[in-house]
TORSE-217689 format. One record per residue (C-alpha): residue in three letters; x, y, z. Coordinates in steps of 0.25 Angstrom, whole numbers, plus 2048, in hexadecimal, padded with zeros to 3 digits. Layout:
N
AlaXYZ ...
END
This chain:
406
UnkAB750EB65 UnkAA9512B6A UnkAA2512B5D UnkAA3508B52 UnkAAA50DB45 UnkAA150DB39 UnkAA1513B2B UnkA9C520B31 UnkAA9520B39 UnkAB0524B2C UnkAA8530B2A UnkAA4535B37 UnkAB2538B3C UnkAB452CB45 UnkABE526B3C UnkAC9530B36 UnkAD652DB2F UnkAE252EB38 UnkAE753AB2F UnkADA541B31 UnkADB53FB40 UnkAE9544B40 UnkAE6550B39 UnkADB553B43 UnkAE5551B4E UnkAF055AB48 UnkAE6565B43 UnkAEC572B46 UnkAF856DB4D UnkB05572B46 UnkB11569B45 UnkB1C56BB4F UnkB2756BB44 UnkB2A573B38 UnkB2C566B30 UnkB1F55DB33 UnkB2154EB30 UnkB15546B2C UnkB16537B30 UnkB07534B2F UnkB0352FB21 UnkB08521B1D UnkB0B526B0F UnkB18520B09 UnkB2152AB04 UnkB2C521AFE UnkB2F521AEF UnkB2451AAE7 UnkB29510ADC UnkB2E519AD0 UnkB27511AC5 UnkB18513ACA UnkB1551FAC2 UnkB1A519AB6 UnkB1250CAB8 UnkB06515ABA UnkB0951CAAD UnkB0B50FAA6 UnkAFC50BAA9 UnkAF6519AA8 UnkAEC514A9D UnkAE650CAA8 UnkAE0518AAE UnkAD6517AA3 UnkAD150AAA7 UnkAC9505AB3 UnkAD44FCABB UnkAD14EEABF UnkACC4EEACE UnkAD34E1AD0 UnkAE04E7ACB UnkAE84E4ABF UnkAEE4D6ABD UnkAFC4DCABE UnkAF94E3ACB UnkAF44D7AD2 UnkAFF4CFACD UnkB094D9AD2 UnkB034D9ADF UnkB034CAAE0 UnkB114C9ADC UnkB154D3AE6 UnkB0E4CBAF1 UnkB154BEAED UnkB234C5AED UnkB204CCAFB UnkB194C0B02 UnkB1E4B3AFB UnkB184A8AF3 UnkB0D4A5AFD UnkB064B2AF9 UnkB034AEAEA UnkAF74B7AE7 UnkAED4B5ADC UnkAEE4C3AD6 UnkAE04C2ACF UnkAD94BFADC UnkAE14C1AE8 UnkAE64CFAE6 UnkADD4DCAE4 UnkAE44E9AE2 UnkADE4F6AE9 UnkAE1504AEA UnkAEA504AF5 UnkAE84FBB01 UnkADF505B07 UnkAD4502AFD UnkAD54F3AFE UnkAD54F3B0D UnkAC94FCB0D UnkAC14F4B03 UnkAC44E7B09 UnkABC4E9B15 UnkAAF4E9B0C UnkAB04DAB07 UnkAB64D6B15 UnkAA94DAB1C UnkAA04D6B11 UnkAA54C8B11 UnkAA14C6B20 UnkA924CAB20 UnkA8D4C1B2B UnkA954C6B36 UnkA8D4CAB43 UnkA8E4D8B46 UnkA964E3B3F UnkAA14DCB37 UnkAAF4E0B3C UnkABC4E4B34 UnkAC84E3B3D UnkAD54EBB3B UnkAE24EDB42 UnkAE24FAB4A UnkAE9503B46 UnkAE3501B39 UnkAE3507B2B UnkAD7510B28 UnkAD2508B1C UnkACF4FCB25 UnkAC6504B2D UnkABF50BB21 UnkABD4FDB1B UnkAB74F7B27 UnkAAD503B29 UnkAA9504B1B UnkAA64F5B1B UnkA9D4F7B27 UnkAA64EFB30 UnkAAB4F2B3E UnkAB94F5B3F UnkAC04EEB4A UnkACE4F3B4E UnkAD94E9B52 UnkAE34F0B5A UnkAF14EEB55 UnkAFA4F2B61 UnkB094F0B66 UnkB044E5B6F UnkAFF4DDB63 UnkB0B4E0B5A UnkB034EBB53 UnkAF94E1B4C UnkAEB4DDB51 UnkAEB4D3B5C UnkAE64C6B56 UnkAE44BFB63 UnkAD94CAB67 UnkAD34C9B59 UnkAD24BAB59 UnkACB4BAB66 UnkAC04C4B61 UnkAB84BAB5A UnkAAC4C3B59 UnkAB44CDB52 UnkABA4C3B48 UnkAAC4BEB45 UnkAA84CBB3F UnkAB54CFB3A UnkAB54D1B2B UnkAC34D6B29 UnkAD04D9B30 UnkADA4E3B2C UnkAE94E2B30 UnkAF54EAB2B UnkB034E4B2B UnkB0D4EBB2B UnkB034F3B34 UnkB00502B32 UnkB04509B3B UnkB0C4FFB44 UnkB144F8B3A UnkB124EAB40 UnkB124DEB37 UnkB094D2B39 UnkB124C5B38 UnkB0D4B8B31 UnkB084B2B3E UnkAFF4BEB40 UnkAFA4BFB32 UnkAF74B0B32 UnkAEF4B1B3F UnkAE74BCB3A UnkAE44B6B2D UnkADF4A9B34 UnkAD64B2B3D UnkAD04B9B31 UnkACE4ACB2A UnkAC84A5B36 UnkABD4B1B37 UnkABC4B4B28 UnkAC24C2B2A UnkAC94C9B1E UnkAD74CCB22 UnkADC4D9B1C UnkAEB4DBB1D UnkAF04E9B1A UnkAFF4E7B15 UnkB014F4B0F UnkB0E4F6B17 UnkB144E8B14 UnkB204EDB0C UnkB254F7B17 UnkB2B4EFB22 UnkB384EDB2A UnkB3F4E0B29 UnkB374D4B25 UnkB2C4D7B1B UnkB1E4D6B22 UnkB174C9B1F UnkB0A4CAB17 UnkAFC4C5B1A UnkAFC4BEB0C UnkB094B8B0F UnkB034B1B1B UnkAF64AEB15 UnkAFC4A8B09 UnkB0149CB11 UnkAF4499B17 UnkAE948FB11 UnkADF49AB10 UnkAE94A3B08 UnkAE44B1B08 UnkAD64AEB0D UnkAD14B9B15 UnkADD4C2B13 UnkADF4CEB0A UnkAEC4D6B0B UnkAED4E5B06 UnkAFA4ECB01 UnkAFD4F8AF9 UnkB08500AF2 UnkB0650CAFB UnkB11508B06 UnkB184FDAFE UnkB1B506AF2 UnkB19514AF7 UnkB0D516AEE UnkB0151AAF7 UnkAFB523AEC UnkAFB517AE2 UnkAF0511AEA UnkAF4503AE6 UnkAF24F6AEF UnkAEC4E8AF0 UnkAE44DEAF8 UnkAE84D0AF7 UnkAE44C2AFD UnkAD64BCAFE UnkAD14BAAF0 UnkAC34B9AF3 UnkAC34C5AFC UnkACA4CDAF1 UnkAC04C9AE7 UnkAB54CFAF0 UnkABE4DCAF3 UnkAC04DDAE4 UnkAB14DEAE2 UnkAAF4E8AED UnkABA4F1AE6 UnkAB44EEAD8 UnkAA74F4ADD UnkAAD500AE5 UnkABC500AE5 UnkAC6509ADD UnkACE502AD3 UnkADD504AD3 UnkAE150CAC6 UnkAE7504ABB UnkAF450CABB UnkAF650AACA UnkAF44FBAC8 UnkAFF4FBABE UnkB08503AC6 UnkB054FBAD3 UnkB094EDACC UnkB174F3AC9 UnkB184F8AD8 UnkB154EBADE UnkB1F4E4AD5 UnkB2B4EDAD9 UnkB324EBAE7 UnkB3E4F5AE7 UnkB36501AEB UnkB304F9AF6 UnkB3D4F5AFC UnkB42504AFB UnkB35508B02 UnkB384FEB0D UnkB46503B0F UnkB41512B10 UnkB3850EB1B UnkB43506B22 UnkB4B513B22 UnkB4051AB29 UnkB3E510B33 UnkB4D511B36 UnkB4B51FB39 UnkB3F51CB42 UnkB48511B49 UnkB5351BB4C UnkB4A527B50 UnkB3F520B58 UnkB47514B5E UnkB3C50EB67 UnkB3551BB6A UnkB2551BB69 UnkB2650CB69 UnkB2C50CB5B UnkB32500B54 UnkB344FEB46 UnkB274F8B40 UnkB274ECB38 UnkB204F2B2C UnkB194FFB27 UnkB1E50DB28 UnkB18513B34 UnkB1D515B42 UnkB13512B4D UnkB18519B59 UnkB12518B67 UnkB10526B6D UnkB08521B79 UnkB12528B83 UnkB0D536B7E UnkAFE533B7F UnkAFC52CB71 UnkAFE52DB63 UnkAF4539B60 UnkAFB542B6A UnkB0853EB65 UnkB04541B57 UnkAFF54EB5B UnkB0C551B62 UnkB1554CB57 UnkB0F556B4E UnkB0D562B57 UnkB1C561B5D UnkB2455AB52 UnkB1C55BB45 UnkB1B54CB42 UnkB0E547B3E UnkB0A538B42 UnkAFD531B43 UnkAF752EB51 UnkAF651FB52 UnkAE8520B57 UnkAE4525B4A UnkAE8518B43 UnkAE050FB4C UnkAD250EB52 UnkACE50CB61 UnkACC4FDB63 UnkAC24F5B6A UnkACA4F7B77 UnkAC9506B76 UnkAD8508B73 UnkADE50DB66 UnkAEB506B63 UnkAF1512B5C UnkAEF51CB67 UnkAFD51CB6C UnkB0451DB5E UnkB07525B53 UnkB0A521B44 UnkB15527B3C UnkB17523B2E UnkB25522B29 UnkB23527B1B UnkB2B533B1B UnkB3A533B17 UnkB4452DB22 UnkB4953BB25 UnkB3B541B28 UnkB38534B30 UnkB44537B38 UnkB41545B3B UnkB32542B3F UnkB36537B48 UnkB4153FB4E UnkB36549B52 UnkB2D53EB56 UnkB37539B61 UnkB35547B68 UnkB26545B69 UnkB27541B78 UnkB3154CB7C 
END
């Protein structure tokens, strides 16, 4: 990148959402099929838990009250219980101080950048916020709003689609001014999962340099095979416990409830106390009925298992139709395909061609990443396709997809 990114980059057109960029790319281009199929938005379309509306109705009187910004006791306890069931007894969280509900993981991830930067006021030069690249837009927005320099850590096939910790560890000048590091596992869009050794190493690195490690685990319950290890699970076995670590999750992907806007942050109690104060000043509270319903959703697992089976069926379709085309292999987690279109000039041209010739809409990988310090964009050769449609529609889309190079 030639010019440094600043808060003005969010208003002057330098930074646009991937979906805005895609609209510009496809503006005026008619789909090349009578039945267009959209695989762009990662919006779950499986069945949400049937009891949610009833739970909201049970608590509708709470709409007349300001809700507690720390969340209700019942919600925090339900989250703590779910974490203990999911990750085992090493992760025994104090619901009063080590869990802070938020309005979806996006809100928490964004606001967390402010106290992270604020807790390291003495760094030389502009503070840095590090993030995996490709990245979730909330990481970048939080970094810029906090006045930090966003630094993109390429996550490529060569490094297992996770940032290269050897390279990061060697950059002591960067680590000295780093306030936070955002990681996502299972990764969006690549589906890579950080193992326990990787998490332990990056946690040690964060503690050694007093960096807040923000682990985005919103795809943790959509996986193939072994459940992904969690950062709290690894940290809970260390002497420092959850020091320098906050994990974010939500009901959007786990429970097909993106419209409920219900998530949590959990981990470092001292940091969460500060994050609470930030949110208490400027953050939105989660409505009381939403909190009541969310507690019930975190306590129920049958719908989560059914959800996972549905995605497994879609990946079975991808296995059968794609084989090893476009560098495809079944990802360890998440619900995206990250397909290498370098053979036809890259993801942007491939996305345009797929829409123009076959009526299939996907996101160019370059729109989900930024050009790094070495001048390359790790998403440039790729497209992302979301497996959120039904299995039949996914099959039809991928069957068209395989003809893209013809």
